[in-house]
C-alpha positions as CSV (number, residue, x, y, z in Angstrom):
1,P,-27.0,-61.1,23.7
2,D,-24.8,-64.0,22.7
3,F,-24.9,-62.8,19.1
4,R,-23.7,-59.3,20.0
5,T,-20.9,-60.6,22.1
6,E,-19.7,-62.8,19.3
7,H,-19.9,-59.9,16.9
8,L,-17.8,-57.7,19.1
9,V,-15.2,-60.3,19.6
10,H,-15.0,-60.8,15.9
11,E,-14.5,-57.1,15.3
12,F,-11.8,-56.9,17.9
13,C,-9.9,-59.8,16.4
14,A,-10.1,-58.2,13.0
15,L,-8.6,-54.9,14.3
16,A,-5.8,-56.8,16.1
17,T,-4.7,-58.3,12.8
18,L,-4.1,-55.0,11.1
19,Q,-0.6,-54.5,9.6
20,P,1.6,-51.9,11.4
21,T,2.0,-49.9,8.1
22,M,-1.7,-49.4,7.9
23,A,-1.8,-48.1,11.5
24,V,1.0,-45.6,10.7
25,T,-0.9,-44.5,7.6
26,T,-4.1,-44.0,9.6
27,T,-2.2,-42.0,12.2
28,Q,-0.6,-39.8,9.5
29,Q,-4.0,-38.9,8.1
30,F,-5.0,-37.2,11.3
31,T,-1.7,-35.4,11.9
32,P,-2.6,-31.7,12.3
33,Q,-1.1,-29.4,9.6
34,P,0.6,-26.2,10.7
35,G,-1.7,-23.2,10.6
36,P,-0.8,-19.7,9.1
37,I,0.6,-18.4,12.4
38,E,2.8,-21.5,12.8
39,R,4.0,-21.1,9.2
40,I,5.1,-17.5,10.0
41,T,6.8,-18.2,13.3
42,S,8.6,-21.2,11.9
43,Q,10.3,-19.0,9.3
44,L,10.8,-16.0,11.6
45,N,14.3,-14.9,12.3
46,A,14.5,-12.2,15.0
47,K,17.9,-10.8,13.8
48,E,16.7,-10.6,10.1
49,L,13.4,-9.0,11.2
50,S,15.1,-6.3,13.3
51,T,17.6,-5.6,10.5
52,H,14.8,-5.3,8.0
53,V,12.8,-2.9,10.2
54,A,16.0,-0.8,10.7
55,I,16.7,-0.6,6.9
56,V,13.1,0.3,6.1
57,S,13.0,2.9,8.9
58,F,16.2,4.5,7.6
59,A,14.8,4.7,4.0
60,A,11.5,6.1,5.2
61,G,13.3,8.7,7.4
62,V,15.3,10.0,4.4
63,E,12.2,9.9,2.2
64,S,10.1,11.8,4.7
65,F,11.9,15.1,4.1
66,Y,11.6,14.7,0.3
67,R,7.9,13.8,0.6
68,S,7.1,16.7,3.0
69,A,8.7,19.3,0.7
70,L,6.9,18.1,-2.4
71,N,3.6,17.5,-0.7
72,S,3.6,21.0,0.8
73,T,4.3,22.5,-2.6
74,L,1.4,20.5,-4.1
75,T,-1.0,21.5,-1.3
76,A,-0.1,25.2,-1.8
77,T,-0.8,24.8,-5.6
78,L,-4.3,23.3,-4.8
79,T,-5.4,25.6,-2.0
80,G,-3.5,28.8,-2.7
81,V,-2.2,28.8,0.9
82,K,1.6,28.5,1.4
83,Q,2.7,25.7,3.6
84,P,6.0,25.1,5.5
85,L,8.2,22.7,3.5
86,F,9.4,20.8,6.6
87,G,6.6,21.3,9.1
88,K,6.9,19.4,12.4
89,M,9.4,16.9,11.1
90,H,9.9,15.5,14.6
91,I,6.4,14.1,14.2
92,Q,6.4,13.5,10.5
93,S,9.6,11.4,10.2
94,P,8.7,8.8,12.9
95,T,5.1,8.6,11.6
96,R,6.5,8.1,8.1
97,M,8.7,5.3,9.4
98,V,5.7,3.5,10.9
99,Y,3.8,4.1,7.7
100,I,6.3,2.6,5.3
101,N,7.1,-0.3,7.7
102,G,3.4,-0.9,7.8
103,F,3.2,-1.2,4.0
104,K,6.2,-3.5,3.7
105,G,5.4,-5.5,6.8
106,L,1.7,-6.1,6.1
107,R,2.6,-7.1,2.6
108,A,5.0,-9.8,3.9
109,L,2.5,-10.9,6.5
110,F,-0.4,-11.2,4.1
111,D,1.7,-13.1,1.6
112,Q,2.3,-15.7,4.3
113,L,-1.2,-15.7,5.7
114,I,-3.3,-15.6,2.6
115,R,-2.9,-18.1,-0.2
116,P,-5.2,-17.1,-3.1
117,E,-5.0,-20.6,-4.7
118,E,-6.9,-22.0,-1.7
119,Y,-10.0,-19.9,-2.6
120,S,-12.6,-20.3,-5.3
121,N,-11.8,-16.9,-6.8
122,P,-8.0,-16.5,-6.5
123,G,-7.9,-13.4,-8.6
124,L,-10.2,-11.5,-6.3
125,V,-8.4,-12.7,-3.2
126,R,-5.0,-11.7,-4.7
127,A,-6.4,-8.2,-5.5
128,L,-7.8,-7.8,-1.9
129,R,-4.5,-9.0,-0.5
130,A,-2.7,-6.3,-2.4
131,F,-5.3,-3.6,-1.5
132,A,-5.3,-4.4,2.3
133,P,-2.1,-2.6,3.4
134,G,-3.3,0.6,1.8
135,I,-6.6,0.5,3.6
136,L,-5.1,-0.3,6.9
137,M,-2.4,2.4,6.7
138,T,-4.8,5.2,5.7
139,P,-5.2,6.5,9.3
140,C,-1.4,6.8,9.6
141,S,-1.4,8.7,6.3
142,G,-4.1,10.9,7.8
143,V,-1.7,11.9,10.6
144,L,0.9,13.0,8.0
145,E,-1.6,15.0,6.0
146,A,-3.1,16.6,9.1
147,Y,0.3,18.0,10.2
148,N,0.8,19.5,6.7
149,A,-2.6,21.2,6.7
150,A,-1.6,24.4,8.5
151,N,-4.7,26.3,7.2
152,N,-7.1,23.9,9.0
153,P,-7.4,25.0,12.7
154,E,-9.1,21.8,13.8
155,H,-7.6,19.4,16.4
156,I,-5.2,16.8,14.9
157,L,-7.5,13.9,15.9
158,K,-10.3,15.5,13.9
159,K,-8.2,16.5,11.0
160,L,-6.7,13.1,10.3
161,W,-10.2,11.8,9.3
162,R,-10.9,14.6,6.9
163,G,-10.9,13.3,3.3
164,F,-10.6,9.7,4.5
165,A,-12.6,8.1,1.7
166,A,-10.5,9.7,-1.1
167,R,-7.3,9.2,0.9
168,C,-8.1,5.5,1.2
169,V,-8.3,5.1,-2.6
170,R,-5.0,7.0,-2.9
171,E,-3.3,4.8,-0.3
172,I,-4.4,1.6,-2.1
173,I,-2.8,2.9,-5.3
174,F,0.3,4.0,-3.4
175,G,0.7,0.6,-1.7
176,V,0.2,-1.5,-4.8
177,G,2.7,0.8,-6.6
178,L,5.3,0.6,-3.9
179,N,5.1,-3.1,-3.4
180,Q,3.7,-5.3,-6.3
181,M,4.0,-2.8,-9.2
182,S,7.6,-1.9,-8.5
183,D,8.6,-5.6,-8.2
184,N,6.7,-6.5,-11.4
185,F,8.2,-3.6,-13.5
186,K,11.6,-4.4,-12.1
187,E,11.5,-7.9,-13.6
188,F,10.8,-6.5,-17.1
189,M,13.8,-4.1,-17.0
190,P,16.6,-5.3,-19.4
191,I,19.3,-4.1,-17.0
192,E,22.1,-6.1,-15.5
193,N,22.9,-3.9,-12.5
194,E,20.5,-4.8,-9.7
195,I,20.4,-1.4,-8.1
196,L,19.6,0.3,-11.4
197,K,17.0,-2.4,-12.1
198,V,15.3,-1.7,-8.8
199,N,15.3,2.1,-9.5
200,A,14.0,1.7,-13.0
201,G,11.1,-0.5,-11.8
202,S,10.3,2.0,-9.0
203,L,10.5,4.9,-11.5
204,T,8.0,3.2,-13.8
205,A,5.7,2.2,-11.0
206,G,5.9,5.7,-9.6
207,V,4.8,7.3,-12.9
208,V,1.8,5.0,-13.1
209,S,0.8,5.3,-9.4
210,G,1.4,9.0,-9.3
211,Y,-0.8,9.6,-12.3
212,L,-3.7,7.3,-11.2
213,S,-3.7,8.7,-7.6
214,H,-3.9,12.4,-8.7
215,V,-7.6,12.9,-8.5
216,P,-8.2,11.1,-5.1
217,H,-5.1,12.9,-3.7
218,N,-6.5,16.3,-4.9
219,L,-9.9,15.6,-3.5
220,S,-8.5,14.4,-0.2
221,T,-6.3,17.5,0.1
222,L,-9.1,19.9,-0.6
223,K,-11.5,18.1,1.8
224,L,-8.9,18.4,4.6
225,A,-8.3,22.0,3.9
226,F,-12.0,22.9,3.5
227,P,-13.9,20.2,5.4
228,S,-17.3,22.0,5.3
229,Q,-17.5,21.5,1.5
230,S,-18.5,18.2,-0.1
231,Y,-16.5,16.2,-2.5
232,G,-18.8,17.2,-5.3
233,T,-18.2,20.9,-4.6
234,H,-14.4,20.3,-4.6
235,F,-14.6,18.4,-7.9
236,R,-16.6,21.2,-9.5
237,A,-14.0,23.7,-8.3
238,L,-11.3,21.6,-10.0
239,V,-13.5,21.6,-13.2
240,E,-13.8,25.4,-13.1
241,K,-10.1,25.8,-12.9
242,Q,-9.6,23.3,-15.7
243,A,-12.1,25.3,-17.8
244,Q,-9.9,28.4,-17.6
245,K,-7.0,26.4,-19.2
246,T,-9.1,24.6,-21.8
247,P,-8.6,26.1,-25.3
248,K,-11.3,28.5,-26.5
249,F,-11.6,26.8,-29.9
250,I,-13.5,23.9,-28.4
251,P,-17.2,24.4,-29.1
252,E,-19.3,25.4,-26.2
253,A,-21.7,22.5,-26.8
254,M,-18.8,20.1,-26.1
255,R,-17.1,21.9,-23.3
256,G,-19.6,20.7,-20.7
257,T,-18.7,17.1,-21.5
258,L,-15.0,17.4,-22.2
259,I,-13.8,19.7,-19.4
260,P,-14.7,17.2,-16.6
261,I,-12.9,14.5,-18.6
262,F,-9.9,16.7,-18.9
263,T,-10.0,17.3,-15.2
264,V,-9.6,13.6,-14.6
265,L,-7.1,12.9,-17.4
266,F,-5.0,16.0,-16.9
267,P,-5.3,16.7,-13.1
268,R,-4.1,19.8,-11.4
269,G,-0.6,19.5,-10.0
270,C,0.1,16.4,-12.1
271,L,3.8,16.9,-12.5
272,I,4.4,17.7,-8.9
273,R,2.5,14.7,-7.6
274,T,4.1,12.3,-10.1
275,T,7.6,13.6,-9.2
276,Q,6.9,13.1,-5.5
277,I,5.8,9.5,-6.0
278,V,8.6,8.6,-8.4
279,G,11.2,10.0,-6.0
280,S,9.6,8.3,-3.0
281,F,9.5,4.9,-4.6
282,I,13.2,5.2,-5.8
283,I,14.4,6.4,-2.4
284,I,12.5,3.8,-0.4
285,N,12.9,0.7,-2.6
286,G,16.5,1.7,-3.6
287,L,17.7,2.2,0.0
288,I,15.9,-1.0,1.2
289,H,17.5,-3.1,-1.6
290,A,21.0,-1.6,-0.9
291,G,20.6,-2.2,2.8
292,K,19.5,-5.8,2.3
293,A,22.4,-6.4,0.0
294,K,24.8,-5.0,2.6
295,F,23.5,-6.6,5.8
296,N,21.5,-9.7,4.4
297,P,23.4,-10.6,1.2
298,K,21.7,-14.0,1.1
299,Q,18.2,-12.5,0.7
């Protein structure tokens, strides 16, 4: 017992002789670092946020009419059923505002929350971070598509899930094009005027995104219009239509292989879909940039 008491007294005296600077260092090591939510709230400015939402909503509202007209034209081309160009815009416009705000807001949120360099596979994390807004906004896109599908008599809550899988792929491509791809292409544009630079980047991203999203868009549209048929049946129908346009000089032995490839490489409604995406990207990104330059010139 005497030995243990002497040992404790010795340890206490040793601690009492520590230098103040060492104590400060020890305390600093255990200072909790701000988490992702704290990082966001510390940088949040309510006025800038409300201005940003207003600008994005205005851009999306303008774009909603353009998108509705082009999308209805493409749907009529695929299904053979004429659609109203501006069907139920009192629902489509507000939904489109939520939809575009979702893409822009989720991108900003995930850029703050998720830091790829903190993970063992940063490339994969960066890709998943870019894909996430498209996946999360797919149900909202389903609402827009459902109100355009006048030939499907199902209830809206059932229609919005028709073609969900193909639509999800399409929304991923749309989201990456609207956000990351437009920004990246913009930086490569040798143009001094900032507005023209933004529009040129959006145009290039729109061409790439529009082309890559053609097949999933067509399958999603057909599945929504004719839900009882499988994706395989819809793709075979696209192949049959492509066969009618394929030149006759191609040997019969090669047609079975080449026509499905042509269906993917030269999809039906290609020009309409690409025009729609290019115009949407230019309207949305161009108006957002112009609005920020006007109301938030420091950004």
